[in-house]
C-alpha positions as a Markdown table, in Angstrom:
| # | Residue | x | y | z |
|---|---|---|---|---|
| 1 | Unk | -3.6 | 19.3 | -5.7 |
| 2 | Unk | -6.5 | 20.3 | -4.9 |
| 3 | Unk | -7.1 | 20.3 | -0.4 |
| 4 | Unk | -9.8 | 18.1 | -0.9 |
| 5 | Unk | -7.8 | 15.8 | -3.1 |
| 6 | Unk | -4.8 | 16.2 | -0.6 |
| 7 | Unk | -7.2 | 15.5 | 2.4 |
| 8 | Unk | -8.3 | 12.7 | 0.2 |
| 9 | Unk | -5.2 | 11.1 | 0.0 |
| 10 | Unk | -3.9 | 11.2 | 3.5 |
| 11 | Unk | -7.2 | 10.1 | 4.6 |
| 12 | Unk | -6.5 | 6.8 | 2.4 |
| 13 | Unk | -3.0 | 6.4 | 3.8 |
| 14 | Unk | -3.9 | 6.7 | 7.3 |
| 15 | Unk | -7.3 | 4.9 | 7.6 |
| 16 | Unk | -6.4 | 2.0 | 5.2 |
| 17 | Unk | -2.6 | 1.6 | 5.4 |
| 18 | Unk | -1.8 | 2.6 | 8.6 |
| 19 | Unk | -5.2 | 1.7 | 10.5 |
| 20 | Unk | -5.8 | -1.3 | 8.6 |
| 21 | Unk | -9.6 | 0.1 | 8.0 |
| 22 | Unk | -11.2 | -2.4 | 5.3 |
| 23 | Unk | -14.7 | -0.3 | 5.2 |
| 24 | Unk | -12.7 | 2.5 | 4.3 |
| 25 | Unk | -11.4 | 1.3 | 1.1 |
| 26 | Unk | -15.3 | 0.8 | -0.3 |
| 27 | Unk | -16.2 | 4.5 | 1.1 |
| 28 | Unk | -13.0 | 6.3 | -0.8 |
| 29 | Unk | -12.3 | 4.1 | -4.1 |
| 30 | Unk | -14.7 | 4.4 | -7.1 |
| 31 | Unk | -16.3 | 0.7 | -7.7 |
| 32 | Unk | -14.3 | 0.9 | -11.1 |
| 33 | Unk | -10.8 | 2.1 | -9.4 |
| 34 | Unk | -8.1 | 0.3 | -11.3 |
| 35 | Unk | -4.9 | -0.2 | -9.1 |
| 36 | Unk | -1.6 | -0.7 | -10.4 |
| 37 | Unk | 1.4 | -2.4 | -8.2 |
| 38 | Unk | 1.3 | -2.0 | -4.0 |
| 39 | Unk | 1.9 | 0.3 | -1.8 |
| 40 | Unk | 5.5 | 1.0 | 0.4 |
| 41 | Unk | 5.8 | 2.1 | 4.1 |
| 42 | Unk | 6.9 | 0.1 | 7.1 |
| 43 | Unk | 5.1 | -3.0 | 9.2 |
| 44 | Unk | 5.6 | -6.0 | 10.6 |
| 45 | Unk | 4.4 | -9.0 | 8.4 |
| 46 | Unk | 2.1 | -11.1 | 10.2 |
| 47 | Unk | -0.8 | -12.4 | 7.7 |
| 48 | Unk | -0.2 | -15.0 | 4.6 |
| 49 | Unk | -1.3 | -12.8 | 1.8 |
| 50 | Unk | 2.2 | -12.2 | 0.2 |
| 51 | Unk | 1.9 | -16.4 | -0.7 |
| 52 | Unk | 4.1 | -17.4 | 2.4 |
| 53 | Unk | 3.5 | -17.8 | 5.7 |
| 54 | Unk | 3.8 | -15.0 | 8.1 |
| 55 | Unk | 7.3 | -14.0 | 9.3 |
| 56 | Unk | 6.5 | -11.4 | 12.4 |
| 57 | Unk | 9.8 | -9.5 | 11.1 |
| 58 | Unk | 9.4 | -5.9 | 10.8 |
| 59 | Unk | 10.0 | -4.3 | 7.6 |
| 60 | Unk | 10.6 | -1.4 | 6.0 |
| 61 | Unk | 10.3 | -0.5 | 2.3 |
| 62 | Unk | 10.2 | 2.7 | 0.3 |
| 63 | Unk | 7.8 | 3.3 | -2.5 |
| 64 | Unk | 6.0 | 5.8 | -4.7 |
| 65 | Unk | 2.1 | 6.2 | -5.3 |
| 66 | Unk | 0.3 | 8.5 | -8.2 |
| 67 | Unk | -3.5 | 8.7 | -7.8 |
| 68 | Unk | -6.0 | 9.8 | -10.4 |
| 69 | Unk | -9.3 | 11.7 | -8.0 |
| 70 | Unk | -12.8 | 11.9 | -9.8 |
| 71 | Unk | -15.6 | 13.6 | -8.2 |
| 72 | Unk | -13.9 | 12.8 | -4.7 |
| 73 | Unk | -13.0 | 9.2 | -5.0 |
| 74 | Unk | -9.8 | 7.4 | -6.0 |
| 75 | Unk | -10.2 | 6.0 | -9.8 |
| 76 | Unk | -6.9 | 5.1 | -10.4 |
| 77 | Unk | -3.5 | 4.2 | -8.7 |
| 78 | Unk | -0.1 | 3.3 | -9.6 |
| 79 | Unk | 2.4 | 2.1 | -6.6 |
| 80 | Unk | 6.2 | 1.0 | -7.0 |
| 81 | Unk | 8.1 | -0.3 | -4.5 |
| 82 | Unk | 11.2 | -2.1 | -3.4 |
| 83 | Unk | 9.7 | -5.7 | -3.3 |
| 84 | Unk | 13.1 | -7.5 | -3.3 |
| 85 | Unk | 14.3 | -5.3 | -0.7 |
| 86 | Unk | 11.5 | -5.9 | 1.5 |
| 87 | Unk | 11.2 | -10.0 | 0.9 |
| 88 | Unk | 15.0 | -10.1 | 1.1 |
| 89 | Unk | 14.0 | -8.2 | 5.1 |
| 90 | Unk | 11.7 | -10.8 | 6.0 |
| 91 | Unk | 14.3 | -13.7 | 4.9 |
| 92 | Unk | 12.4 | -15.2 | 1.9 |
| 93 | Unk | 15.0 | -14.1 | -1.0 |
| 94 | Unk | 18.9 | -14.0 | -0.4 |
| 95 | Unk | 21.3 | -13.4 | -2.3 |
| 96 | Unk | 24.4 | -14.6 | -3.1 |
| 97 | Unk | 27.3 | -12.6 | -1.0 |
């Protein structure tokens, strides 16, 4: 991976995932970008964007991200993460003992 592409990916995770900068999405992602799945990391569930009310619980989940870059912009991304584990931590899914 070129140093420019590596810097772009690092900037994406820092600005979008860590800082929550919505303007950075438009700055770093091509208008026709295709994104598959979601990302991974740690955080506190404070929003209603997952289809249920915020739990304000801390979560930690792992995953993988693959990105395709063209002309200095993200043009396609694949994200795979442990969504079941996240939902268990939030108390949304409880598996039988």
